[in-house]
N, C-alpha and C positions, 0 to 999 in steps of 0.2 A: 756278073751283072752287065746289063746294057745301058748305057747313056745315049738318050737321044734328044731332039727338041720335040716339044710337044706339037701336037695337030690338033684341028676342031673335033677330031673323034674321040679324043682322050679328054675332052673337057667334062664329058657327062661323069666318067666314072670319078674324076676328081672331085667334083663338085658333091658327088654323092660320098666319098669317102671324108672331105671336111664335115659332112652334115652329118655325119655317123657318131658324134661325140657330144658330149654334154653341152658345150659350147656352141659348137656348130649348128645343133638345132635350134638355136636361138636366133640365128644370123642367116643361115642360109636359106635358101627355097628350092630345094631338089625336088622334081618333079619329072616325070617322063609326059610328052618331051619337056625338055629343059627349057626355060624361060630365057627369051631371046637376049635379056641383058647379060648373061654370061657369055654368049658366044658373041655379043658385040664387044665385049672386054677384052675376050682373047684376041680378035680381030685388031683391036686398039693397040694391045700389048706386043703383039707380034709384027706389027708394022714400026714399033719405037725400036731403033738401034740399040737404047741404052737397055732394054729389057730382053730377057730370055726364060724361057719357061722350061724346064728339064725333066724329062721323064727317066727314072731308074725302073729298069725292069728285071726283075729276078728271073734267070734262064734254069729252072727247075728241071730236074732229072728224074722224076719220080716215075 
């Protein structure tokens, strides 16, 4: 597994995964292109020294 800080390029897939369940469908607004509110929220979090969004990637070897 690989751990890394999230980037703007990750936000769309994160929102898509959150929106892909019963609860997420009722509160998230996944669409392409992604609404600016998600990117704005990411920018705000990424500049806050007390916040960190981490991505875990599975290094599949199929």
